C-alpha positions in Angstrom: 7.4 -98.0 1.2 10.8 -99.5 0.8 14.0 -97.9 1.7 17.9 -98.7 1.2 19.7 -97.1 3.9 24.1 -96.3 3.8 25.6 -95.6 7.1 28.3 -93.3 6.6 31.9 -94.6 7.6 32.3 -91.9 10.2 28.9 -90.6 11.2 25.1 -89.8 9.4 23.2 -92.1 6.7 22.1 -91.7 3.3 18.8 -93.2 2.9 16.7 -93.4 -0.2 13.2 -93.9 0.0 11.2 -95.1 -2.8 8.5 -92.5 -3.7 4.9 -92.7 -2.0 2.8 -92.8 -4.9 2.8 -94.5 -8.0 5.8 -93.8 -10.7 9.6 -93.9 -11.2 12.5 -92.3 -10.0 15.4 -92.7 -11.4 19.3 -91.7 -10.5 21.9 -92.7 -12.5 25.2 -92.6 -10.4 28.4 -92.0 -12.0 30.5 -93.7 -14.0 33.6 -93.1 -12.8 34.8 -92.4 -8.6 33.4 -89.0 -7.6 30.7 -87.9 -5.4 27.1 -86.7 -5.6 26.1 -84.3 -3.4 23.0 -82.0 -3.3 22.5 -79.7 -0.1 23.4 -76.4 0.1 25.7 -77.1 2.8 27.3 -79.8 0.6 26.8 -82.6 3.5 25.0 -85.5 1.6 21.5 -86.4 0.2 18.4 -85.9 1.8 14.6 -85.3 1.2 13.4 -84.4 -1.7 16.8 -83.0 -3.1 17.0 -84.8 -5.4 14.2 -85.1 -8.7 13.4 -87.5 -11.3 16.0 -88.0 -14.2 20.1 -88.5 -14.3 22.2 -86.5 -12.2 23.9 -84.1 -14.4 27.8 -84.6 -14.6 29.7 -81.1 -13.4 31.7 -79.6 -16.2 35.3 -81.5 -16.4 33.6 -84.6 -17.1 34.8 -86.4 -14.1 31.2 -88.1 -13.2 30.5 -86.0 -10.2 27.3 -83.8 -9.3 27.1 -81.2 -6.6 23.1 -80.2 -7.0 23.7 -77.4 -5.3 20.9 -74.7 -6.6 22.4 -71.5 -6.3 25.8 -69.5 -6.7 27.9 -71.9 -5.1 30.9 -70.8 -6.6 32.1 -67.0 -5.7 34.4 -67.2 -8.4 33.4 -65.6 -11.6 34.7 -67.0 -14.8 36.8 -69.9 -12.4 37.4 -71.4 -15.8 38.7 -68.6 -17.8 36.2 -69.4 -21.2 35.5 -65.6 -21.0 38.3 -63.1 -22.3 36.6 -59.9 -23.3 39.9 -57.7 -23.3 42.7 -59.6 -25.0 40.7 -62.2 -26.7 43.7 -65.0 -26.4 46.4 -62.4 -26.9 49.5 -62.6 -24.4 49.7 -59.9 -22.4 52.5 -58.0 -20.4 50.6 -56.6 -17.3 50.6 -53.5 -16.2 49.4 -53.5 -12.1 45.8 -54.5 -12.0 45.6 -54.9 -15.8 43.0 -58.4 -16.6 44.1 -61.3 -18.4 40.8 -63.6 -18.4 37.6 -61.8 -17.4 37.8 -61.1 -13.7 41.4 -62.1 -13.2 44.1 -59.3 -13.2 47.7 -59.3 -12.4 49.3 -57.8 -9.3 52.8 -56.4 -9.6 55.5 -54.3 -8.1 58.1 -54.4 -10.9 57.3 -54.4 -14.5 57.9 -57.0 -17.8 58.4 -59.6 -14.8 55.8 -61.8 -16.4 53.5 -62.4 -19.1 50.0 -63.7 -19.3 47.3 -64.9 -21.9 44.1 -67.3 -22.0 44.8 -70.7 -23.0 43.7 -73.9 -24.8 46.2 -75.9 -22.2 43.7 -77.4 -19.6 43.0 -80.5 -17.7 40.3 -83.0 -19.2 36.9 -81.4 -19.4 38.4 -77.8 -19.3 38.8 -76.0 -22.5 40.9 -73.0 -21.1 43.6 -71.8 -18.6 45.4 -68.8 -17.5 49.2 -69.2 -18.9 51.6 -66.9 -17.1 55.1 -66.9 -18.6 58.3 -65.7 -16.9 60.3 -63.1 -18.8 63.3 -63.3 -17.1 65.1 -64.8 -13.7 64.0 -62.0 -11.4 64.9 -62.4 -8.0 62.5 -60.8 -5.6 63.6 -58.1 -2.9 61.6 -57.8 0.2 58.6 -54.8 -1.1 58.2 -56.9 -4.3 54.9 -59.2 -5.0 53.7 -60.6 -8.4 50.4 -62.4 -8.7 47.3 -63.2 -10.5 44.4 -62.7 -8.7 40.0 -62.5 -8.4 38.6 -59.5 -6.5 35.3 -60.8 -5.3 32.4 -58.2 -5.0 31.1 -58.0 -1.3 27.6 -58.9 -2.3 29.0 -62.0 -3.0 30.7 -63.0 0.0 27.7 -61.4 2.7 26.4 -64.3 3.8 30.2 -66.1 4.7 29.9 -64.0 8.3 33.4 -62.8 8.1 34.5 -60.7 10.5 31.7 -62.0 13.2 31.6 -64.8 15.6 29.8 -66.8 12.9 32.2 -67.0 10.0 31.8 -69.9 7.8 34.6 -72.2 6.6 35.3 -71.9 3.1 37.4 -74.0 0.5 39.3 -73.2 -2.2 40.0 -75.5 -4.8 41.6 -74.8 -8.6 43.7 -77.2 -11.3 47.5 -76.0 -11.8 50.4 -76.8 -13.8 54.1 -75.6 -13.9 57.3 -76.4 -15.3 58.5 -75.4 -11.9 58.0 -78.0 -8.5 58.2 -77.3 -4.8 55.7 -75.6 -2.5 53.6 -72.7 -4.2 51.7 -69.7 -2.3 48.9 -67.7 -2.3 46.4 -65.9 0.1 43.0 -64.8 0.9 42.6 -60.8 1.7 40.1 -58.0 2.6 39.2 -55.4 1.3 41.9 -53.1 3.1 44.3 -55.6 3.1 44.3 -55.4 6.9 43.5 -59.2 7.1 45.2 -62.1 5.7 45.5 -65.7 5.1 48.4 -67.1 3.4 48.2 -70.7 2.2 50.7 -73.0 0.4 50.1 -75.9 -2.1 52.6 -78.8 -3.8 53.0 -79.4 -7.1 54.9 -82.3 -7.6 55.5 -83.2 -11.0 56.7 -80.9 -13.7 54.3 -79.9 -16.5 51.4 -81.8 -15.5 47.9 -80.5 -14.1 47.3 -81.1 -10.9 44.1 -80.8 -8.6 44.6 -78.8 -5.2 42.2 -77.9 -2.2 42.7 -75.3 0.5 40.5 -75.2 3.6 40.2 -72.3 5.2 38.3 -71.6 8.7 36.4 -68.3 8.6 37.8 -65.1 10.0 36.2 -64.0 12.9 37.6 -60.4 12.9 38.4 -58.0 11.0 36.5 -55.6 8.7 34.7 -57.6 5.5 33.0 -55.2 3.1 29.4 -56.7 2.5 28.4 -54.7 -0.1 29.6 -53.4 -3.8 33.2 -52.9 -3.2 35.5 -55.7 -2.3 34.4 -58.2 0.1 37.6 -60.4 -0.8 41.3 -61.3 -2.4 41.9 -64.2 -4.0 45.7 -64.3 -4.7 47.6 -66.9 -6.5 51.1 -65.5 -5.8 54.1 -65.7 -8.7 56.7 -64.2 -6.2 56.6 -62.4 -3.3 59.2 -60.9 -1.0 59.2 -61.3 2.9 57.0 -58.1 3.0 54.2 -59.5 1.3 55.2 -63.3 2.9 53.4 -64.7 5.9 53.1 -67.9 7.8 51.1 -70.5 5.9 47.6 -71.6 7.8 46.8 -68.6 10.0 45.0 -65.4 9.9 47.1 -62.7 10.1 46.9 -58.9 10.4 49.0 -57.7 7.7 49.0 -57.6 4.0 50.4 -61.0 3.3 50.3 -62.5 -0.6 52.0 -65.5 0.2 53.5 -67.6 2.3 57.0 -67.6 3.4 59.0 -69.5 1.4 56.9 -70.1 -1.7 58.4 -70.8 -5.1 58.9 -67.7 -7.2 57.8 -68.4 -10.6 59.4 -65.3 -11.8 62.7 -65.9 -10.4 63.3 -68.8 -13.5 63.4 -67.3 -16.5 61.2 -68.9 -19.1 59.0 -70.3 -16.3 55.5 -71.4 -16.8 52.6 -71.5 -14.4 48.8 -72.3 -15.2 45.6 -72.3 -13.6 42.1 -72.9 -14.5 38.8 -74.6 -12.6 39.1 -71.7 -9.5 36.1 -72.4 -7.1 35.5 -71.1 -3.7 32.8 -72.0 -1.7 31.3 -72.3 2.0 32.4 -75.1 3.8 35.1 -77.5 4.6 34.8 -80.1 1.6 35.8 -79.1 -2.1 33.0 -80.4 -4.5 32.7 -80.6 -8.3 33.4 -77.6 -10.3 30.4 -75.3 -10.7 29.7 -74.8 -14.3 27.3 -72.4 -15.3 25.9 -72.0 -18.2 27.8 -70.0 -20.4 25.1 -67.2 -21.0 25.2 -66.8 -17.0 28.7 -66.7 -16.7 29.1 -63.5 -19.5 26.5 -61.6 -17.8 28.3 -62.1 -14.3 31.2 -61.1 -15.9 29.3 -58.0 -17.9 28.4 -56.3 -14.4 32.1 -56.0 -14.4 33.0 -55.3 -17.8 31.3 -54.8 -21.4 31.9 -54.0 -24.7 29.9 -53.0 -28.2 32.5 -55.6 -30.0 31.6 -59.5 -30.4 33.2 -61.2 -27.8 36.0 -62.6 -29.7 36.9 -59.4 -31.0 39.6 -57.4 -28.4 39.1 -53.5 -27.8 40.9 -52.0 -30.7 40.1 -54.0 -33.6 39.1 -52.4 -37.0 35.1 -54.0 -37.6 32.0 -52.3 -38.0 30.3 -55.5 -36.3 28.8 -53.9 -33.0 29.7 -50.2 -33.6 27.6 -47.7 -32.5 26.1 -45.4 -34.9 24.9 -41.8 -34.1 23.2 -39.5 -36.2 23.5 -35.7 -35.2 20.3 -34.0 -35.6 21.9 -30.5 -34.3 25.8 -29.9 -32.9 25.2 -29.8 -29.3 27.1 -32.5 -28.2 25.2 -35.6 -29.4 22.1 -35.3 -27.3 20.7 -38.0 -29.5 23.3 -40.7 -28.3 22.1 -43.0 -25.8 23.1 -46.9 -25.2 21.4 -48.6 -22.7 23.7 -51.7 -21.4 22.9 -55.2 -21.6 23.9 -56.3 -17.9 23.3 -53.7 -15.1 27.3 -52.9 -13.9 28.5 -52.7 -10.3 28.6 -48.8 -10.7 29.0 -46.0 -13.3 31.5 -47.4 -15.8 34.6 -45.8 -17.1 34.3 -45.9 -21.0 36.9 -45.8 -23.6 35.8 -44.9 -27.3 37.7 -47.0 -30.2 37.2 -45.3 -33.7 36.3 -48.7 -35.9 38.2 -47.7 -38.9 41.4 -46.9 -37.3 41.0 -48.9 -34.0 42.3 -45.8 -32.1 41.0 -45.3 -28.1 39.4 -41.7 -27.5 38.4 -41.6 -31.2 35.2 -42.0 -33.4 34.4 -41.9 -37.2 32.8 -39.3 -39.1 31.6 -41.9 -41.5 29.9 -39.2 -43.9 32.5 -37.0 -43.9 34.9 -39.8 -43.7 37.3 -38.5 -41.1 38.2 -38.7 -37.4 37.4 -36.8 -34.4 38.7 -37.3 -31.0 35.6 -38.1 -28.5 35.0 -39.8 -25.3 31.5 -40.9 -23.7 31.2 -38.1 -20.7 27.7 -39.7 -19.0 27.6 -43.1 -17.9 25.2 -45.0 -15.1 25.4 -48.2 -14.2 22.3 -49.2 -17.1 23.8 -47.1 -19.7 25.7 -44.2 -21.5 25.3 -41.2 -23.2 26.7 -37.6 -24.6 29.9 -37.6 -26.4 32.7 -34.7 -25.2 32.5 -33.1 -28.2 29.9 -31.3 -30.9 28.5 -33.3 -33.9 27.8 -32.0 -37.1 24.3 -31.6 -37.7 23.6 -34.2 -40.2 26.6 -36.1 -40.4 26.2 -40.0 -38.8 29.4 -40.5 -36.6 30.2 -44.5 -35.6 32.4 -45.9 -32.3 32.9 -48.9 -30.5 33.0 -49.1 -26.4 35.0 -50.5 -24.0 33.0 -49.9 -20.3 34.9 -51.3 -17.2 33.5 -51.1 -13.2 36.1 -53.7 -11.7 36.8 -54.2 -8.4 
């Protein structure tokens, strides 16, 4: 058996060995500069980690491949391709309102920025989140503005945060802004009693740049590992002194940004784009973990589901995907039941929509051509049933729904 050994520039080596039995194993290296990693620890190529065939390129067309078979990226919808709630429309958010799936706004003052799914993205990506400042607002000490994702505890349990064996993690992303300078963000726990402010630099205006931040695991504090918020990932758009801390260190405080970071909301019309967000175990950023669309969509559905087609925002006037109820008596629609396609994080909050008017909290009596105020009052992780109003026996009722179980 012949072998080729490539020594590293610091320590360790990569060994490529011919198969012990007759046959051919082909490994095609990237055509552009990139890194080919295969082990879960992202330290290199080992043993049988590569099977026969061509090493696939990761999403983004960079010619890189991680070979990591598992949930490498703890961020869901990091490429911003799924937008169930808004279907690409611009939103001036309230605190906690979502843009693309899993990414929400944090804010202390209303109407200071808008955000939406955008098709402006770096090479190889299709979408980003675009933030636009709506005024030149000077943040006060108690202000914060951010785009964030809360990660479920089950999905960060293996990182060991809050223990002596806490893993180092790396956050990577693509970012663009009309502003340049030092920008900020932070990681934090559920109770916001532990946080790690970080900075990154945007050097050229209106140009996507790739950023990485490596963070030593937190060996103290309380980090949930069940279905609550395990970790908060924040990208600051402006923060006052109360929410700004020293970059590069864990703190016992609620910090959402680093001291001195650029305030996007401080410049009227300023823009900020972000995509390709990845949080992974280890001290090295690897290629973006592009999961199959169906897989990514199902991951999003654990937190948000709707009866509408994906491209239709809730409140749309359409009968595509409607739930139809044939009332056989007038006892609160006991014949109504929907089995959800993906089990949700917890029993969801559900809003009904009238398919004829788009009105929330309303359903359609299609037999009588009338509308009726009604909501679903019985939910579980797996299904929806029962309306909070009596139905007319023999009539057909139509409705859409939005079910959310967000962190």
